[in-house]
N, C-alpha and C positions, 0 to 999 in steps of 0.2 A: 504495499500498499503507499504511494505518497504521501509523504509531510504536506499538509499544507502551506501555502506561503504564512510567513509568521507578520510580515504587514497587514494580510489580509484579516488574519485573527485579532491583531489588535484592535483592527477599525470594527469587527464586527462586536469582539466585547464591549467596544467601547460606545458603541449603537446600543448595544441591548443593554447595558447599564444607565444610558441616557434615556430610552424611552420608560423602561421601571420604574425609574426616579419621575419621569413624565406623566406615568401611568396613575401613580402611589400620590400625585399633589390633584391631579383633575384627569379624569376617566375619559379619553377619546376614544370612537370606535376604530378612527383611521390609526393612532398608535397602537390600539390593540392588534390589528392586520398586523402591520408589521412589526409589531412585536411577535407574534407568531413566525412569519416570516425568517426575521434573524434569528429563531430560535431554532426553526427546522435548519435552518443552513449551516448552524452550529453543529446540530447533532449529526448534517449527513457529513460535512466535514472531518469530523472527530470519530464519526463513525459510534456512536453514542444514540440511546437510544430515549436518553430522557435529560432534557436541557442542565440539569445541574450538574448530571453525569459528564456531559458537553464541556460546560465550563470548567470544570477541574481538569481535563481533560488538554483544552485549551491552555490553561494555566501553565500545566506542565510542561505544555510545547513551547510556552514563550520563557520558560524558565531554563529549558533546554537550548536555546536559540542564543539566550545571553553569554557574551563572553564570560568566562571566568579565570578569576584568579587558582595556577593549580591545577587544571583541567591539564590532561595529559596530550603533549606535542608530541607532532607527526614523527613518526621514526623516518630513519633517511632513505627509507623503501615508501615513503611516503603515507604508509599508514599508520593509524592511531594505537594505544597500547590499549585502546579499551573495550569492553566487550561488546559485541553487537545484542541486540536484543530481537528477539525471534518472534 
């Protein structure tokens, strides 16, 4: 399975949060439809069946996309010493 683009995931998470806040402040049927669309897109992109799971997976994906100090550097042959997740 291909990993989604972190920029797209970040944009979707931001839109999801914005819509949730807007709905909490004042309900709008238009925003509710858009929230459903964004939720479904997050689920499809992450392979999750529930939006809560999709958000957790998206957060983990973004966390993994950040450069981190202490991450294993590529070896001379271009490979990383990190194990592959299967």
